C-alpha positions as a printed NumPy array, in Angstrom:
array([[  8.415,  39.58 , -38.419],
       [ 11.958,  40.53 , -37.42 ],
       [ 12.976,  44.099, -36.689],
       [ 16.52 ,  45.285, -37.387],
       [ 19.134,  47.889, -36.557],
       [ 22.758,  48.273, -37.638],
       [ 25.909,  48.894, -35.626],
       [ 29.437,  49.742, -36.66 ],
       [ 32.496,  50.396, -34.528],
       [ 35.13 ,  52.604, -36.203],
       [ 38.775,  51.612, -35.952],
       [ 39.463,  54.686, -33.796],
       [ 36.895,  53.648, -31.148],
       [ 38.542,  53.908, -27.71 ],
       [ 37.761,  50.251, -26.886],
       [ 40.267,  49.07 , -29.49 ],
       [ 43.23 ,  50.799, -27.834],
       [ 43.446,  48.153, -25.1  ],
       [ 41.464,  45.262, -26.525],
       [ 44.033,  43.096, -28.313],
       [ 46.354,  45.77 , -29.76 ],
       [ 47.532,  44.72 , -33.206],
       [ 44.562,  42.34 , -33.531],
       [ 41.579,  44.44 , -32.399],
       [ 38.209,  42.877, -31.584],
       [ 34.974,  44.502, -30.476],
       [ 34.652,  43.628, -26.773],
       [ 31.623,  41.443, -26.07 ],
       [ 30.352,  43.852, -23.414],
       [ 30.415,  46.733, -25.905],
       [ 28.654,  44.627, -28.523],
       [ 25.909,  43.667, -26.038],
       [ 25.546,  47.215, -24.729],
       [ 25.133,  48.764, -28.175],
       [ 22.805,  46.002, -29.409],
       [ 20.536,  46.464, -26.37 ],
       [ 20.598,  50.25 , -26.763],
       [ 19.571,  49.952, -30.427],
       [ 16.822,  47.463, -29.57 ],
       [ 15.492,  49.666, -26.756],
       [ 15.482,  52.728, -28.987],
       [ 13.708,  51.002, -31.889],
       [ 11.129,  49.333, -29.629],
       [ 10.5  ,  52.453, -27.528],
       [ 11.664,  50.666, -24.372],
       [ 13.849,  51.771, -21.515],
       [ 17.291,  50.218, -21.633],
       [ 17.058,  49.191, -17.984],
       [ 13.918,  47.158, -18.736],
       [ 15.989,  44.7  , -20.806],
       [ 17.756,  41.703, -19.299],
       [ 20.079,  39.375, -21.166],
       [ 19.058,  35.891, -20.125],
       [ 21.418,  34.06 , -22.422],
       [ 24.225,  35.107, -24.759],
       [ 26.418,  33.074, -27.055],
       [ 29.264,  34.584, -29.057],
       [ 30.182,  32.559, -32.128],
       [ 32.651,  34.74 , -34.026],
       [ 34.678,  37.877, -33.355],
       [ 33.678,  41.287, -34.675],
       [ 36.435,  43.508, -36.041],
       [ 36.662,  47.291, -36.382],
       [ 34.561,  48.822, -39.173],
       [ 32.488,  45.683, -39.739],
       [ 28.771,  46.352, -40.125],
       [ 26.76 ,  44.385, -37.577],
       [ 23.084,  43.782, -38.289],
       [ 21.033,  43.316, -35.137],
       [ 17.684,  41.589, -35.649],
       [ 15.09 ,  40.501, -33.138],
       [ 11.688,  38.932, -32.983],
       [  9.199,  38.122, -30.284],
       [  9.806,  34.714, -28.747],
       [  6.74 ,  34.828, -26.504],
       [  6.516,  35.041, -22.732],
       [  8.107,  38.491, -22.676],
       [ 11.34 ,  37.51 , -24.419],
       [ 13.04 ,  38.368, -27.676],
       [ 15.342,  36.228, -29.801],
       [ 18.169,  38.508, -30.914],
       [ 20.76 ,  37.743, -33.6  ],
       [ 23.84 ,  39.746, -34.513],
       [ 25.214,  39.104, -37.994],
       [ 28.166,  40.267, -40.049],
       [ 27.748,  39.725, -43.81 ],
       [ 24.929,  37.285, -43.087],
       [ 26.948,  35.156, -40.642],
       [ 25.678,  34.976, -37.07 ],
       [ 28.305,  36.321, -34.654],
       [ 26.149,  36.304, -31.504],
       [ 22.754,  35.042, -30.347],
       [ 20.87 ,  36.409, -27.34 ],
       [ 17.701,  35.779, -25.404],
       [ 16.496,  39.078, -23.961],
       [ 13.703,  39.448, -21.422],
       [ 11.558,  42.56 , -21.36 ],
       [ 10.704,  43.429, -17.799],
       [  9.566,  46.408, -15.87 ],
       [ 11.991,  48.996, -14.659],
       [ 12.091,  50.715, -11.296]])
């Protein structure tokens, strides 16, 4: 059973000031960071125990779009994570859950 969280980046977010002015996109690093933070929070994990093993970005995310983050156990200590905007997958991740120092 998949678990979910939602993200949204307002148009006045500081990342948009320098990331393609006039045609703003959510930077991939910001998208990953916030998705992992939401996952860690919902799963009761430490952020630094998560490791992105694979990431594929399929479509850009724009300011104010609602991003649904869903994940499910893929076995062997990994999670399959999907980020969707209006039902369309914008990114797919494989995240390993490890131990933290």
